[in-house]
C-alpha positions in Angstrom: 70.9 88.3 95.9 71.5 90.8 93.0 73.5 93.9 93.7 72.9 96.9 91.4 75.0 97.1 88.5 75.1 100.7 85.8 73.7 100.3 82.6 74.9 103.8 80.9 77.2 105.6 80.2 80.2 105.2 78.6 81.1 102.1 81.0 78.2 100.8 81.1 76.7 97.9 79.2 74.3 99.3 77.1 77.5 100.7 75.1 79.9 98.0 76.3 83.2 96.9 74.2 85.9 94.2 75.2 88.8 94.8 76.9 91.7 95.7 75.0 93.9 92.6 73.3 96.9 94.3 74.7 96.0 92.8 78.4 95.7 89.0 76.3 99.9 89.1 75.7 102.7 89.7 77.3 105.1 88.9 80.8 104.2 92.8 82.0 100.3 92.1 82.2 100.7 88.1 83.2 102.5 89.9 86.6 100.6 92.8 87.2 97.5 90.3 87.1 99.1 87.7 89.0 99.3 90.6 92.2 96.7 92.6 91.8 94.1 89.7 90.6 95.1 86.2 91.5 96.9 88.2 94.4 94.1 90.0 95.7 91.3 87.3 95.2 90.3 84.0 97.3 91.4 81.2 95.3 89.8 78.1 95.4 92.2 75.6 96.5 91.1 71.5 97.8 87.9 70.1 99.3 86.8 69.1 102.6 87.4 65.2 101.4 91.4 66.1 101.0 91.4 68.2 104.7 89.1 65.8 106.5 91.8 65.0 109.3 94.1 66.4 111.7 97.4 66.1 109.8 95.5 66.3 106.0 97.3 68.8 104.5 97.9 69.9 100.6 100.3 71.9 98.9 99.2 74.1 96.1 100.6 77.0 94.3 98.5 80.4 94.6 99.3 83.6 92.4 103.5 82.1 92.6 103.3 81.4 95.8 103.6 77.6 97.4 101.0 77.2 99.9 100.6 74.7 102.2 96.8 74.3 104.2 96.8 72.1 107.4 93.9 70.9 109.1 95.3 70.8 112.7 93.9 69.3 115.9 91.8 71.6 117.4 89.9 70.7 114.2 90.6 74.3 112.5 92.4 75.0 109.0 95.4 77.2 108.6 97.2 78.1 105.5 100.9 79.6 106.0 103.7 80.1 102.7 105.2 76.9 102.8 108.4 78.7 102.4 110.5 78.5 106.0 111.5 81.6 107.8 115.2 80.6 107.8 116.4 80.6 104.0 113.2 79.6 102.3 112.9 76.0 102.1 110.1 73.8 102.2 108.1 72.7 104.8 106.6 70.3 102.8 107.2 68.8 99.7 103.7 67.0 98.4 100.2 66.5 99.5 99.3 64.2 101.9 98.4 62.6 105.6 99.0 62.9 109.5 101.3 66.1 109.6 101.6 66.8 112.9 104.1 69.6 112.8 105.8 71.6 109.6 109.6 70.6 109.7 111.9 72.1 106.6 113.5 69.7 104.0 116.0 72.1 104.0 118.0 72.5 107.7 115.5 70.9 109.4 113.9 73.9 111.5 110.7 72.8 113.0 107.2 74.2 113.2 104.2 73.6 115.6 100.9 73.2 113.2 100.1 77.3 114.5 102.6 78.1 111.9 104.8 78.6 115.5 109.1 77.9 115.3 109.4 75.2 118.2 113.7 74.0 116.9 116.3 75.1 114.8 119.3 73.4 114.5 122.6 74.9 115.7 121.5 78.1 116.4 122.5 78.5 119.7 124.9 81.0 118.3 123.5 83.3 116.8 123.3 86.9 118.8 119.7 86.7 120.4 118.2 84.0 118.2 115.5 82.7 120.7 113.0 80.3 118.9 109.6 82.3 120.5 110.0 85.2 118.4 110.3 83.2 114.9 105.9 82.5 113.8 105.3 81.6 109.9 102.8 83.8 108.5 99.2 82.5 108.5 97.4 83.1 105.4 93.6 83.7 105.2 91.5 80.3 104.7 87.5 80.2 104.1 85.9 76.5 104.0 82.5 77.1 102.5 79.9 75.4 101.2 83.2 72.0 101.3 85.7 74.1 99.6 88.6 75.4 100.6 90.0 78.9 99.8 92.7 80.6 100.3 93.7 84.6 99.8 97.2 85.8 100.3 96.4 89.6 100.6 94.2 90.4 103.4 93.1 93.6 101.4 91.3 90.6 99.4 87.3 91.2 100.0 85.1 89.8 102.7 84.5 85.7 102.1 80.8 86.7 103.2 80.5 89.6 100.7 81.8 87.5 97.6 79.1 84.1 98.2 76.4 86.0 99.3 73.3 84.8 97.6 75.1 81.3 96.1 73.3 78.8 98.7 70.1 80.7 98.4 69.9 80.6 95.6 70.7 77.2 94.9 68.6 75.5 97.3 67.5 72.7 97.2 70.6 71.2 95.3 72.9 71.2 98.8 76.4 72.1 97.6 77.9 71.4 100.9 76.4 67.7 101.0 78.2 66.8 98.0 80.3 64.4 97.1 84.0 64.3 95.8 84.3 62.4 92.0 86.6 62.9 89.9 88.5 65.3 88.6 90.7 66.2 85.6 92.4 68.9 83.8 93.1 70.4 80.0 95.5 73.0 79.0 94.2 75.0 77.1 97.0 77.7 74.4 95.4 80.8 75.3 95.3 84.0 78.1 92.8 82.8 80.3 91.2 85.4 80.2 89.7 83.7 77.1 88.6 81.6 78.3 86.9 82.5 81.3 85.5 84.9 78.7 83.6 82.4 76.8 82.4 80.2 80.0 81.0 84.3 81.1 78.8 83.9 77.6 75.9 81.7 76.7 75.7 83.4 73.0 78.0 81.0 71.3 76.2 77.5 72.2 74.1 77.7 69.1 77.5 77.8 67.2 79.6 75.8 68.8 77.7 73.0 71.3 75.1 71.6 69.7 75.0 68.3 71.6 74.9 71.2 75.5 71.8 73.2 72.8 69.3 70.5 72.7 69.9 70.0 76.3 69.1 74.4 77.6 66.5 76.5 76.7 68.7 79.3 75.2 65.8 81.4 74.5 65.4 81.4 78.4 69.1 81.3 79.0 69.8 84.9 81.6 72.4 86.9 83.2 72.2 88.1 87.1 74.5 90.7 88.2 75.3 90.8 91.6 79.0 92.4 93.0 81.3 89.9 93.2 79.7 87.2 91.0 77.6 86.6 87.7 75.2 84.0 86.9 74.2 82.2 83.8 71.5 80.3 84.5 68.4 77.9 82.1 65.9 75.6 82.3 66.9 71.9 81.9 64.6 70.2 78.5 64.7 66.8 77.3 67.5 65.5 79.1 66.1 63.8 82.0 68.6 60.7 82.1 71.6 62.9 81.9 70.9 66.7 83.4 67.8 65.6 85.1 64.6 68.4 85.6 64.9 71.6 87.1 68.2 74.2 85.8 71.7 74.9 84.4 72.6 77.0 87.1 76.4 78.8 86.0 78.4 81.1 88.8 81.1 82.5 88.0 83.0 84.2 91.3 85.8 86.6 90.3 88.0 86.2 89.4 88.5 82.5 88.5 86.5 80.1 90.4 83.3 78.0 88.3 80.5 76.4 90.2 78.6 74.8 87.6 74.8 73.7 89.4 72.7 70.8 88.4 69.8 68.6 90.3 71.8 67.0 92.1 74.8 67.6 91.3 78.2 70.3 91.1 81.1 70.5 89.3 83.9 72.8 89.9 86.4 75.1 87.5 88.7 76.9 88.2 91.1 78.5 85.4 95.1 79.1 86.0 97.5 80.9 84.1 100.3 79.2 82.8 102.0 82.0 81.4 101.0 85.3 78.6 99.5 82.2 76.4 98.7 79.0 78.5 96.6 78.2 80.4 95.2 75.4 82.7 91.7 74.5 83.2 91.4 72.1 86.4 87.5 70.5 86.2 85.8 68.4 89.8 82.8 66.7 89.9 80.3 66.1 93.4 77.5 64.4 93.3 74.7 64.4 95.8 74.0 61.6 98.1 72.2 59.4 96.0 71.6 56.3 93.2 70.0 58.9 90.8 72.4 61.7 90.9 75.6 59.7 90.5 73.9 58.3 87.7 73.1 61.3 86.1 76.7 61.9 86.2 77.8 59.6 84.9 75.8 59.5 82.5 76.3 63.6 81.1 80.5 62.5 81.5 80.5 62.2 77.9 79.0 65.4 77.1 81.1 67.4 79.6 83.9 66.1 78.1 82.6 66.7 74.2 82.0 70.6 75.5 85.1 70.8 76.6 86.8 69.7 73.5 84.4 72.7 71.7 85.1 75.2 74.0 89.4 74.4 74.2 89.0 74.8 69.9 86.8 77.7 69.5 89.5 79.7 72.4 92.9 78.9 71.1 91.1 79.8 67.5 89.9 83.4 69.4 93.8 83.9 70.9 95.0 83.6 67.3 93.0 86.0 66.4 93.5 88.4 69.1 97.2 88.0 68.2 96.0 88.6 64.5 96.6 92.8 64.5 93.5 92.6 63.0 91.1 93.1 65.9 90.0 95.9 67.8 87.5 96.3 70.7 84.0 95.2 69.4 80.6 95.9 71.3 79.2 93.7 73.8 75.5 92.4 73.1 73.9 93.7 76.5 71.2 90.5 76.0 74.0 87.7 76.5 77.2 89.7 77.1 76.8 91.1 81.1 78.7 88.1 82.3 82.1 89.1 80.0 81.2 93.2 81.1 81.5 92.3 84.2 84.1 90.5 84.2 86.1 92.9 82.3 84.6 96.2 84.8 86.5 93.8 88.5 89.8 93.7 85.7 89.5 97.6 84.6 89.2 98.8 88.1 92.2 95.6 89.0 94.5 97.3 86.0 93.5 101.1 88.0 94.8 100.5 90.9 97.8 99.1 89.4 98.3 102.1 87.9 98.0 104.3 90.1 100.4 102.7 92.8 103.0 102.6 90.1 102.1 106.5 89.5 102.4 107.3 93.3 
């Protein structure tokens, strides 16, 4: 599963420092990340239950682009910018069911479910205009283990490479058999990367999360690195009614997707920037089709919400610390913060690519 990662040298984990605080502020960084981080990656946008039948559709936002995902009559998924080719009107106004075609809500141009223009009212006198010449640009879309992802840029990494090895690692848990339970969201007064940094290490658990610290074995808390994701894992202890017996598996898939796998259960998080200093974290919970798995999920709801409240509080304090003018990048713990380093290395690569294009 794991890909070799460098461990020595100026950029290696053994000598690593945290990301420069200048990347946690400002409209320029926010715009750069929209294009070079979120615009060039696979974004979690929906789950199978929302797109179960032909005509089901989801309207969402990916890196500032309005996107509609549609289940076609052939059973396939297609994704398009929710932008008419005429004058940028919206094709749908909300998520829903029973959609056969896409009709612009501005001037009525009509597209079929494959994105082909079928009709354009009052365009007969436009020289050389033919409906057959007009199609919606199709975006990459992928359904995996009941989750649906979209990539805006054709240069996004191969999806199978990004998620390679996760299904095998979580067995006998069957992610694809999970049933959706609920969704909740938190708005947090910090840069999105502060929240991700916090997720990526268990270093803070003994200090910040006393309830969680009693449920996991911190001494055996380990971090594995793959090419596009990191995995934090720990044996569960003393939590049979809440978490069950086995392992807690916390996958972070660059740049903003989290899969939290417990015995019989899955929690997904996606961290979305709302601006340079605010983010939203969307949580969704799924359980295996057994009463025991659902009962454990209900039992751990209070602890889950407590942990999230604790994370929000510390992340907002960290954002204040980054803005204080009294912080320079600190050394990272090779034992506890390998996931943070891995994330920062991907970000540094994205920033370097953007700088290379700007310089060229």
